[in-house]
C-alpha positions as a Markdown table, in Angstrom:
| # | Residue | x | y | z |
|---|---|---|---|---|
| 1 | Unk | -3.3 | 19.8 | 57.0 |
| 2 | Unk | -0.6 | 18.8 | 54.6 |
| 3 | Unk | -1.1 | 15.1 | 55.3 |
| 4 | Unk | -4.9 | 15.4 | 54.6 |
| 5 | Unk | -4.2 | 17.0 | 51.2 |
| 6 | Unk | -1.7 | 14.2 | 50.4 |
| 7 | Unk | -4.4 | 11.5 | 51.2 |
| 8 | Unk | -6.9 | 13.2 | 49.0 |
| 9 | Unk | -4.4 | 13.5 | 46.2 |
| 10 | Unk | -3.5 | 9.8 | 46.6 |
| 11 | Unk | -7.1 | 8.8 | 46.5 |
| 12 | Unk | -7.7 | 11.0 | 43.4 |
| 13 | Unk | -4.8 | 9.4 | 41.6 |
| 14 | Unk | -5.9 | 5.9 | 42.4 |
| 15 | Unk | -9.5 | 6.7 | 41.3 |
| 16 | Unk | -8.1 | 8.3 | 38.1 |
| 17 | Unk | -5.9 | 5.3 | 37.4 |
| 18 | Unk | -8.9 | 3.0 | 37.9 |
| 19 | Unk | -11.0 | 5.1 | 35.4 |
| 20 | Unk | -8.2 | 5.1 | 32.8 |
| 21 | Unk | -7.6 | 1.4 | 33.2 |
| 22 | Unk | -11.3 | 0.7 | 32.7 |
| 23 | Unk | -11.4 | 3.0 | 29.7 |
| 24 | Unk | -8.3 | 1.2 | 28.2 |
| 25 | Unk | -10.0 | -2.2 | 28.8 |
| 26 | Unk | -13.3 | -1.1 | 27.2 |
| 27 | Unk | -11.5 | 0.5 | 24.2 |
| 28 | Unk | -9.3 | -2.6 | 23.7 |
| 29 | Unk | -12.4 | -4.8 | 23.7 |
| 30 | Unk | -14.1 | -2.5 | 21.2 |
| 31 | Unk | -11.0 | -2.5 | 19.0 |
| 32 | Unk | -10.9 | -6.4 | 19.1 |
| 33 | Unk | -14.6 | -6.6 | 18.1 |
| 34 | Unk | -14.1 | -4.1 | 15.3 |
| 35 | Unk | -11.1 | -6.0 | 14.1 |
| 36 | Unk | -13.0 | -9.3 | 14.1 |
| 37 | Unk | -15.8 | -7.7 | 12.1 |
| 38 | Unk | -13.3 | -6.5 | 9.6 |
| 39 | Unk | -11.6 | -9.9 | 9.4 |
| 40 | Unk | -14.9 | -11.8 | 9.0 |
| 41 | Unk | -16.0 | -9.3 | 6.3 |
| 42 | Unk | -12.6 | -9.7 | 4.5 |
| 43 | Unk | -12.9 | -13.5 | 4.5 |
| 44 | Unk | -16.4 | -13.3 | 3.1 |
| 45 | Unk | -15.2 | -10.8 | 0.6 |
| 46 | Unk | -12.4 | -13.1 | -0.6 |
| 47 | Unk | -14.8 | -16.1 | -0.8 |
| 48 | Unk | -17.4 | -14.1 | -2.8 |
| 49 | Unk | -14.8 | -12.6 | -5.1 |
| 50 | Unk | -13.6 | -16.2 | -5.9 |
| 51 | Unk | -17.3 | -17.3 | -6.4 |
| 52 | Unk | -17.9 | -14.2 | -8.6 |
| 53 | Unk | -14.9 | -15.1 | -10.7 |
| 54 | Unk | -16.2 | -18.6 | -11.3 |
| 55 | Unk | -19.8 | -17.4 | -11.9 |
| 56 | Unk | -18.5 | -15.0 | -14.6 |
| 57 | Unk | -16.4 | -17.7 | -16.2 |
| 58 | Unk | -19.4 | -20.1 | -16.3 |
| 59 | Unk | -21.8 | -17.3 | -17.5 |
| 60 | Unk | -19.4 | -16.7 | -20.5 |
| 61 | Unk | -19.8 | -20.4 | -21.4 |
| 62 | Unk | -23.5 | -20.3 | -21.0 |
| 63 | Unk | -23.8 | -17.2 | -23.2 |
| 64 | Unk | -21.7 | -18.9 | -25.9 |
| 65 | Unk | -23.9 | -22.0 | -25.7 |
| 66 | Unk | -27.0 | -19.8 | -25.9 |
| 67 | Unk | -25.7 | -18.0 | -29.0 |
| 68 | Unk | -25.0 | -21.4 | -30.7 |
| 69 | Unk | -28.4 | -22.8 | -29.8 |
| 70 | Unk | -30.0 | -19.6 | -31.1 |
| 71 | Unk | -28.2 | -20.1 | -34.4 |
| 72 | Unk | -29.2 | -23.7 | -34.5 |
| 73 | Unk | -32.8 | -22.8 | -33.7 |
| 74 | Unk | -32.9 | -20.3 | -36.6 |
| 75 | Unk | -31.6 | -23.0 | -39.0 |
| 76 | Unk | -34.1 | -25.6 | -37.8 |
| 77 | Unk | -37.0 | -23.1 | -38.3 |
| 78 | Unk | -35.7 | -22.4 | -41.8 |
| 79 | Unk | -35.6 | -26.1 | -42.5 |
| 80 | Unk | -39.1 | -26.5 | -41.2 |
| 81 | Unk | -40.3 | -23.6 | -43.4 |
| 82 | Unk | -38.6 | -25.3 | -46.4 |
| 83 | Unk | -40.4 | -28.6 | -45.6 |
| 84 | Unk | -43.7 | -26.8 | -45.3 |
| 85 | Unk | -43.2 | -25.2 | -48.8 |
| 86 | Unk | -42.3 | -28.5 | -50.4 |
| 87 | Unk | -44.2 | -30.9 | -48.3 |
| 88 | Unk | -44.6 | -33.5 | -51.1 |
| 89 | Unk | -40.8 | -33.8 | -51.6 |
| 90 | Unk | -40.2 | -35.1 | -48.1 |
| 91 | Unk | -41.1 | -38.4 | -46.5 |
| 92 | Unk | -42.9 | -38.9 | -43.2 |
| 93 | Unk | -39.7 | -39.9 | -41.4 |
| 94 | Unk | -37.9 | -36.8 | -42.6 |
| 95 | Unk | -40.7 | -34.5 | -41.5 |
| 96 | Unk | -40.9 | -36.2 | -38.1 |
| 97 | Unk | -37.1 | -36.0 | -37.6 |
| 98 | Unk | -37.0 | -32.3 | -38.5 |
| 99 | Unk | -39.8 | -31.5 | -36.0 |
| 100 | Unk | -38.2 | -33.5 | -33.3 |
| 101 | Unk | -34.8 | -31.8 | -33.8 |
| 102 | Unk | -36.4 | -28.4 | -33.8 |
| 103 | Unk | -38.3 | -29.3 | -30.6 |
| 104 | Unk | -35.1 | -30.5 | -28.9 |
| 105 | Unk | -33.2 | -27.4 | -29.9 |
| 106 | Unk | -36.0 | -25.1 | -28.7 |
| 107 | Unk | -36.2 | -27.0 | -25.3 |
| 108 | Unk | -32.4 | -26.8 | -24.9 |
| 109 | Unk | -32.5 | -23.1 | -25.7 |
| 110 | Unk | -35.2 | -22.4 | -23.1 |
| 111 | Unk | -33.2 | -24.3 | -20.5 |
| 112 | Unk | -30.0 | -22.4 | -21.3 |
| 113 | Unk | -31.8 | -19.0 | -21.3 |
| 114 | Unk | -33.2 | -19.8 | -17.8 |
| 115 | Unk | -29.7 | -20.8 | -16.6 |
| 116 | Unk | -28.3 | -17.5 | -18.1 |
| 117 | Unk | -31.0 | -15.5 | -16.3 |
| 118 | Unk | -30.2 | -17.3 | -13.0 |
| 119 | Unk | -26.4 | -16.8 | -13.4 |
| 120 | Unk | -26.8 | -13.1 | -14.2 |
| 121 | Unk | -29.0 | -12.7 | -11.1 |
| 122 | Unk | -26.4 | -14.4 | -9.0 |
| 123 | Unk | -23.6 | -12.3 | -10.5 |
| 124 | Unk | -25.5 | -9.1 | -9.8 |
| 125 | Unk | -26.3 | -10.3 | -6.2 |
| 126 | Unk | -22.6 | -11.1 | -5.6 |
| 127 | Unk | -21.5 | -7.7 | -7.0 |
| 128 | Unk | -23.9 | -5.9 | -4.7 |
| 129 | Unk | -22.8 | -7.9 | -1.7 |
| 130 | Unk | -19.1 | -7.2 | -2.5 |
| 131 | Unk | -19.7 | -3.4 | -2.6 |
| 132 | Unk | -21.4 | -3.6 | 0.8 |
| 133 | Unk | -18.5 | -5.7 | 2.2 |
| 134 | Unk | -15.9 | -3.4 | 0.8 |
| 135 | Unk | -17.6 | -0.5 | 2.6 |
| 136 | Unk | -17.8 | -2.5 | 5.8 |
| 137 | Unk | -14.1 | -3.4 | 5.6 |
| 138 | Unk | -13.1 | 0.2 | 4.9 |
| 139 | Unk | -15.2 | 1.5 | 7.9 |
| 140 | Unk | -13.7 | -1.2 | 10.2 |
| 141 | Unk | -10.1 | -0.3 | 9.1 |
| 142 | Unk | -10.8 | 3.4 | 9.7 |
| 143 | Unk | -12.4 | 2.7 | 13.1 |
| 144 | Unk | -9.5 | 0.4 | 14.2 |
| 145 | Unk | -7.0 | 3.2 | 13.2 |
| 146 | Unk | -9.0 | 5.8 | 15.2 |
| 147 | Unk | -9.3 | 3.5 | 18.2 |
| 148 | Unk | -5.6 | 2.7 | 18.1 |
| 149 | Unk | -4.8 | 6.4 | 18.3 |
| 150 | Unk | -7.0 | 6.7 | 21.4 |
| 151 | Unk | -5.3 | 3.6 | 23.0 |
| 152 | Unk | -1.9 | 4.9 | 22.2 |
| 153 | Unk | -2.7 | 8.2 | 23.8 |
| 154 | Unk | -4.2 | 6.5 | 26.9 |
| 155 | Unk | -1.2 | 4.2 | 27.3 |
| 156 | Unk | 1.4 | 6.8 | 26.6 |
| 157 | Unk | 3.7 | 7.8 | 29.5 |
| 158 | Unk | 4.1 | 11.6 | 29.0 |
| 159 | Unk | 6.2 | 12.1 | 32.2 |
| 160 | Unk | 9.5 | 12.3 | 30.3 |
| 161 | Unk | 8.1 | 14.7 | 27.8 |
| 162 | Unk | 6.6 | 16.7 | 30.7 |
| 163 | Unk | 10.2 | 17.4 | 32.0 |
| 164 | Unk | 11.0 | 19.1 | 28.7 |
| 165 | Unk | 7.7 | 20.7 | 27.8 |
| 166 | Unk | 6.8 | 23.7 | 29.8 |
| 167 | Unk | 3.0 | 23.5 | 29.9 |
| 168 | Unk | 0.3 | 20.8 | 30.0 |
| 169 | Unk | -1.1 | 22.1 | 26.7 |
| 170 | Unk | 2.3 | 21.7 | 24.9 |
| 171 | Unk | 2.7 | 18.3 | 26.5 |
| 172 | Unk | -0.7 | 17.1 | 25.1 |
| 173 | Unk | 0.0 | 18.6 | 21.7 |
| 174 | Unk | 3.4 | 17.0 | 21.4 |
| 175 | Unk | 2.0 | 13.6 | 22.5 |
| 176 | Unk | -0.7 | 13.7 | 20.0 |
| 177 | Unk | 1.8 | 14.9 | 17.3 |
| 178 | Unk | 4.0 | 11.8 | 17.9 |
| 179 | Unk | 1.0 | 9.5 | 17.9 |
| 180 | Unk | -0.4 | 11.1 | 14.7 |
| 181 | Unk | 2.9 | 10.8 | 13.0 |
| 182 | Unk | 3.2 | 7.1 | 13.9 |
| 183 | Unk | -0.3 | 6.4 | 12.8 |
| 184 | Unk | 0.1 | 8.2 | 9.5 |
| 185 | Unk | 3.2 | 6.1 | 8.8 |
| 186 | Unk | 1.3 | 2.9 | 9.6 |
| 187 | Unk | -1.6 | 4.0 | 7.4 |
| 188 | Unk | 0.9 | 4.7 | 4.6 |
| 189 | Unk | 2.5 | 1.3 | 4.9 |
| 190 | Unk | -0.9 | -0.4 | 5.2 |
| 191 | Unk | -2.1 | 1.3 | 2.0 |
| 192 | Unk | 1.1 | 0.5 | 0.1 |
| 193 | Unk | 0.9 | -3.2 | 1.1 |
| 194 | Unk | -2.9 | -3.4 | 0.5 |
| 195 | Unk | -2.8 | -1.6 | -2.9 |
| 196 | Unk | 0.4 | -3.3 | -4.0 |
| 197 | Unk | 1.6 | -6.8 | -3.0 |
| 198 | Unk | -1.7 | -7.8 | -1.3 |
| 199 | Unk | -3.8 | -7.0 | -4.4 |
| 200 | Unk | -1.3 | -8.8 | -6.7 |
| 201 | Unk | -1.3 | -11.9 | -4.5 |
| 202 | Unk | -5.1 | -12.0 | -4.4 |
| 203 | Unk | -5.2 | -11.8 | -8.2 |
| 204 | Unk | -2.6 | -14.6 | -8.4 |
| 205 | Unk | -4.7 | -16.7 | -6.0 |
| 206 | Unk | -7.8 | -16.3 | -8.2 |
| 207 | Unk | -5.7 | -16.9 | -11.3 |
| 208 | Unk | -4.5 | -20.3 | -10.1 |
| 209 | Unk | -8.1 | -21.5 | -10.5 |
| 210 | Unk | -8.1 | -20.2 | -14.1 |
| 211 | Unk | -4.8 | -22.1 | -14.7 |
| 212 | Unk | -6.3 | -25.3 | -13.4 |
| 213 | Unk | -9.4 | -25.0 | -15.6 |
| 214 | Unk | -7.3 | -24.0 | -18.7 |
| 215 | Unk | -5.1 | -27.1 | -18.0 |
| 216 | Unk | -8.0 | -29.4 | -17.9 |
| 217 | Unk | -9.7 | -27.9 | -20.9 |
| 218 | Unk | -6.9 | -27.0 | -23.2 |
| 219 | Unk | -3.8 | -29.0 | -22.0 |
| 220 | Unk | -0.5 | -28.4 | -20.2 |
| 221 | Unk | 1.0 | -26.0 | -22.8 |
| 222 | Unk | -1.9 | -23.6 | -22.5 |
| 223 | Unk | -1.8 | -23.8 | -18.7 |
| 224 | Unk | 2.0 | -23.0 | -18.7 |
| 225 | Unk | 1.3 | -20.0 | -20.9 |
| 226 | Unk | -1.4 | -18.8 | -18.5 |
| 227 | Unk | 0.9 | -19.5 | -15.5 |
| 228 | Unk | 3.7 | -17.3 | -17.0 |
| 229 | Unk | 1.5 | -14.2 | -16.5 |
| 230 | Unk | 1.1 | -14.9 | -12.8 |
| 231 | Unk | 4.8 | -15.6 | -12.4 |
| 232 | Unk | 5.5 | -12.1 | -13.6 |
| 233 | Unk | 2.9 | -10.7 | -11.2 |
| 234 | Unk | 4.6 | -12.5 | -8.3 |
| 235 | Unk | 8.0 | -11.2 | -9.3 |
| 236 | Unk | 6.5 | -7.6 | -9.4 |
| 237 | Unk | 5.0 | -8.1 | -6.0 |
| 238 | Unk | 8.3 | -9.3 | -4.5 |
| 239 | Unk | 10.0 | -6.2 | -5.9 |
| 240 | Unk | 7.4 | -4.0 | -4.4 |
| 241 | Unk | 7.8 | -5.7 | -1.0 |
| 242 | Unk | 11.6 | -5.2 | -1.2 |
| 243 | Unk | 11.0 | -1.5 | -2.0 |
| 244 | Unk | 8.7 | -1.1 | 1.0 |
| 245 | Unk | 11.3 | -2.8 | 3.3 |
| 246 | Unk | 14.0 | -0.5 | 1.8 |
| 247 | Unk | 12.0 | 2.6 | 2.6 |
| 248 | Unk | 11.5 | 1.4 | 6.2 |
| 249 | Unk | 15.2 | 0.9 | 6.7 |
| 250 | Unk | 17.7 | -0.2 | 4.1 |
| 251 | Unk | 19.2 | -3.5 | 5.3 |
| 252 | Unk | 22.5 | -2.6 | 3.5 |
| 253 | Unk | 22.9 | 0.3 | 6.1 |
| 254 | Unk | 23.9 | -2.2 | 8.8 |
| 255 | Unk | 25.7 | -4.6 | 6.5 |
| 256 | Unk | 27.7 | -2.3 | 4.2 |
| 257 | Unk | 27.6 | 1.1 | 5.8 |
| 258 | Unk | 26.4 | 4.6 | 4.9 |
| 259 | Unk | 28.3 | 5.3 | 1.6 |
| 260 | Unk | 27.5 | 2.0 | -0.2 |
| 261 | Unk | 23.8 | 2.4 | 0.9 |
| 262 | Unk | 23.7 | 5.9 | -0.5 |
| 263 | Unk | 25.3 | 4.8 | -3.8 |
| 264 | Unk | 22.6 | 2.1 | -4.1 |
| 265 | Unk | 19.9 | 4.6 | -3.2 |
| 266 | Unk | 21.1 | 7.1 | -5.9 |
| 267 | Unk | 21.3 | 4.4 | -8.5 |
| 268 | Unk | 17.6 | 3.6 | -7.8 |
| 269 | Unk | 16.7 | 7.3 | -8.1 |
| 270 | Unk | 18.5 | 7.4 | -11.4 |
| 271 | Unk | 15.9 | 5.0 | -12.8 |
| 272 | Unk | 13.0 | 6.7 | -11.1 |
| 273 | Unk | 14.0 | 10.2 | -12.2 |
| 274 | Unk | 15.8 | 9.5 | -15.5 |
| 275 | Unk | 15.7 | 13.2 | -16.6 |
| 276 | Unk | 17.9 | 14.2 | -13.5 |
| 277 | Unk | 21.6 | 13.6 | -13.4 |
| 278 | Unk | 22.6 | 12.7 | -9.8 |
| 279 | Unk | 26.3 | 12.7 | -8.8 |
| 280 | Unk | 27.7 | 11.6 | -5.4 |
| 281 | Unk | 31.2 | 12.0 | -4.1 |
| 282 | Unk | 32.6 | 10.8 | -0.8 |
| 283 | Unk | 35.7 | 12.7 | 0.6 |
| 284 | Unk | 38.1 | 11.8 | 3.3 |
| 285 | Unk | 38.5 | 8.4 | 5.1 |
| 286 | Unk | 35.1 | 6.7 | 5.3 |
| 287 | Unk | 34.1 | 5.8 | 8.8 |
| 288 | Unk | 31.4 | 3.5 | 10.3 |
| 289 | Unk | 29.2 | 5.1 | 12.9 |
| 290 | Unk | 26.7 | 3.9 | 15.5 |
| 291 | Unk | 23.5 | 2.6 | 13.8 |
| 292 | Unk | 21.4 | 5.6 | 14.9 |
| 293 | Unk | 23.9 | 8.1 | 13.5 |
| 294 | Unk | 24.1 | 6.3 | 10.1 |
| 295 | Unk | 20.3 | 6.1 | 10.0 |
| 296 | Unk | 19.9 | 9.8 | 10.8 |
| 297 | Unk | 22.5 | 10.9 | 8.2 |
| 298 | Unk | 20.9 | 8.6 | 5.5 |
| 299 | Unk | 17.4 | 10.1 | 6.2 |
| 300 | Unk | 18.8 | 13.6 | 6.2 |
| 301 | Unk | 20.4 | 13.2 | 2.8 |
| 302 | Unk | 17.4 | 11.2 | 1.4 |
| 303 | Unk | 15.0 | 14.0 | 2.4 |
| 304 | Unk | 17.2 | 16.7 | 0.8 |
| 305 | Unk | 17.6 | 14.8 | -2.5 |
| 306 | Unk | 13.9 | 13.7 | -2.7 |
| 307 | Unk | 12.8 | 17.3 | -2.0 |
| 308 | Unk | 14.9 | 18.4 | -5.0 |
| 309 | Unk | 13.7 | 15.6 | -7.3 |
| 310 | Unk | 10.0 | 16.1 | -6.5 |
| 311 | Unk | 9.7 | 19.9 | -6.0 |
| 312 | Unk | 12.6 | 21.7 | -7.7 |
| 313 | Unk | 12.6 | 20.1 | -11.3 |
| 314 | Unk | 16.4 | 20.2 | -11.5 |
| 315 | Unk | 18.6 | 18.8 | -14.3 |
| 316 | Unk | 21.5 | 18.0 | -12.0 |
| 317 | Unk | 21.9 | 17.3 | -8.3 |
| 318 | Unk | 25.3 | 17.1 | -6.7 |
| 319 | Unk | 25.8 | 15.4 | -3.3 |
| 320 | Unk | 29.1 | 15.6 | -1.4 |
| 321 | Unk | 29.9 | 13.9 | 1.9 |
| 322 | Unk | 33.1 | 14.9 | 3.6 |
| 323 | Unk | 34.4 | 12.7 | 6.4 |
| 324 | Unk | 36.6 | 14.8 | 8.7 |
| 325 | Unk | 38.3 | 14.0 | 12.0 |
| 326 | Unk | 35.6 | 15.4 | 14.3 |
| 327 | Unk | 32.7 | 16.1 | 12.0 |
| 328 | Unk | 30.8 | 15.1 | 8.9 |
| 329 | Unk | 30.0 | 17.8 | 6.4 |
| 330 | Unk | 27.2 | 17.1 | 3.9 |
| 331 | Unk | 26.5 | 19.3 | 0.8 |
| 332 | Unk | 23.4 | 18.8 | -1.4 |
| 333 | Unk | 23.2 | 21.2 | -4.4 |
| 334 | Unk | 20.7 | 21.4 | -7.2 |
| 335 | Unk | 20.1 | 23.7 | -10.2 |
| 336 | Unk | 16.3 | 23.6 | -9.9 |
| 337 | Unk | 13.6 | 26.2 | -9.4 |
| 338 | Unk | 14.7 | 27.3 | -6.0 |
| 339 | Unk | 12.4 | 29.2 | -3.6 |
| 340 | Unk | 12.0 | 32.4 | -1.7 |
| 341 | Unk | 13.3 | 31.8 | 1.8 |
| 342 | Unk | 11.5 | 34.9 | 3.2 |
| 343 | Unk | 8.1 | 33.3 | 2.4 |
| 344 | Unk | 7.1 | 30.7 | 5.0 |
| 345 | Unk | 5.4 | 27.9 | 3.2 |
| 346 | Unk | 2.6 | 25.9 | 4.8 |
| 347 | Unk | 3.3 | 22.2 | 5.1 |
| 348 | Unk | 7.1 | 22.4 | 4.4 |
| 349 | Unk | 7.7 | 19.2 | 6.3 |
| 350 | Unk | 10.7 | 18.2 | 4.3 |
| 351 | Unk | 12.8 | 21.2 | 5.4 |
| 352 | Unk | 11.5 | 20.9 | 9.0 |
| 353 | Unk | 12.4 | 17.2 | 9.1 |
| 354 | Unk | 15.9 | 17.9 | 7.9 |
| 355 | Unk | 16.4 | 20.6 | 10.5 |
| 356 | Unk | 15.1 | 18.3 | 13.2 |
| 357 | Unk | 17.4 | 15.5 | 12.2 |
| 358 | Unk | 20.4 | 17.9 | 12.3 |
| 359 | Unk | 19.3 | 19.2 | 15.7 |
| 360 | Unk | 19.1 | 15.7 | 17.0 |
| 361 | Unk | 22.7 | 15.1 | 16.0 |
| 362 | Unk | 23.7 | 18.5 | 17.6 |
| 363 | Unk | 24.5 | 19.7 | 14.2 |
| 364 | Unk | 23.7 | 22.8 | 12.1 |
| 365 | Unk | 21.8 | 23.0 | 8.8 |
| 366 | Unk | 22.1 | 25.9 | 6.4 |
| 367 | Unk | 19.8 | 26.4 | 3.4 |
| 368 | Unk | 20.5 | 28.9 | 0.7 |
| 369 | Unk | 18.0 | 29.3 | -2.2 |
| 370 | Unk | 16.7 | 31.8 | -4.6 |
| 371 | Unk | 13.9 | 31.5 | -7.2 |
| 372 | Unk | 15.4 | 30.4 | -10.5 |
| 373 | Unk | 18.9 | 29.8 | -8.9 |
| 374 | Unk | 18.6 | 26.4 | -7.3 |
| 375 | Unk | 19.2 | 25.4 | -3.7 |
| 376 | Unk | 22.2 | 24.6 | -1.6 |
| 377 | Unk | 21.8 | 22.6 | 1.7 |
| 378 | Unk | 24.9 | 22.4 | 4.0 |
| 379 | Unk | 24.8 | 20.2 | 7.1 |
| 380 | Unk | 27.6 | 20.2 | 9.6 |
| 381 | Unk | 27.4 | 17.3 | 12.0 |
| 382 | Unk | 29.9 | 17.1 | 14.9 |
| 383 | Unk | 31.1 | 13.6 | 16.0 |
| 384 | Unk | 31.6 | 12.4 | 19.6 |
| 385 | Unk | 34.1 | 9.6 | 20.4 |
| 386 | Unk | 31.4 | 7.1 | 21.0 |
| 387 | Unk | 29.7 | 7.8 | 17.6 |
| 388 | Unk | 32.6 | 6.2 | 15.6 |
| 389 | Unk | 32.8 | 2.4 | 15.6 |
| 390 | Unk | 36.2 | 0.8 | 15.9 |
| 391 | Unk | 37.4 | -0.5 | 12.5 |
């Protein structure tokens, strides 16, 4: 009887694996198709944006020409009116010339007005199409993100989590929580890159066409002046890329260590929050730890200081890091608004994140705060022999 049940279970597992693999394959294909639609739409969007830029530039010239011809037409009509009033003062040749000039100006004006009408129609058509494409791209990006969540969940191996989590419901909730956190971080990075460096580089790409036209029309000096604007934009984009890389993981953490990286970080915060005085002090003999330990300590301090800067409105934040023989003690103290610890706040992810990091390091985190009396955060992180690197 036991053998029969085992065969049934084995068949069920194989059948389930087959179904899941088929689902993964279908979802992967759908993701690829959605991604391709988004990429094609983005390419068309970029091409039409460039065309719209040129159309607007040409339309400006046509409108200026139309205005000039309108002025010339009024002058020619006035001249004809003058000839009509004093017909006997002008010779036949003068009259013929005046009429011919008026006729040429009027014909040119009609042609230019027709061109203006056509260019405006093309401009409006391009703008409508760009709105549609932007909507398509946004929908494709959202769908790709949603499908990625599904794929990650289907591909996730939750067996190790299952050894820790007591029930299947908790297992599923934890798996989804991890996937959701990863996807939110990816979306945040995607938005930062899209709204920052990507937009700047797209503007620079379009601006190069303008520089080329200005160079041809007005000479090298004017082109260099125009180019200077885009050089500044590229420098800003580079600074933004470096900031994003720093937020992911400061490269100086591996090269210089924890204390120099914190000093650089607090120096940057000084410029971002100029009204807040930030002081940092390192006590004891500085040690280098395993990469994961240094990263966790950096994030813990970063979270504590950022919470104070953003939410507490302090005038001063004091950070102290004490390197002891078998532990690291971290103190973050601010003189800000403080909060009532007896009131559980919805969405207090900063405090939760700090406690989780301390727990991962087998440490303890103590928070003392009162409304109007600031906040003190004390973290005590024990060190194992393998955590400290040989000097």
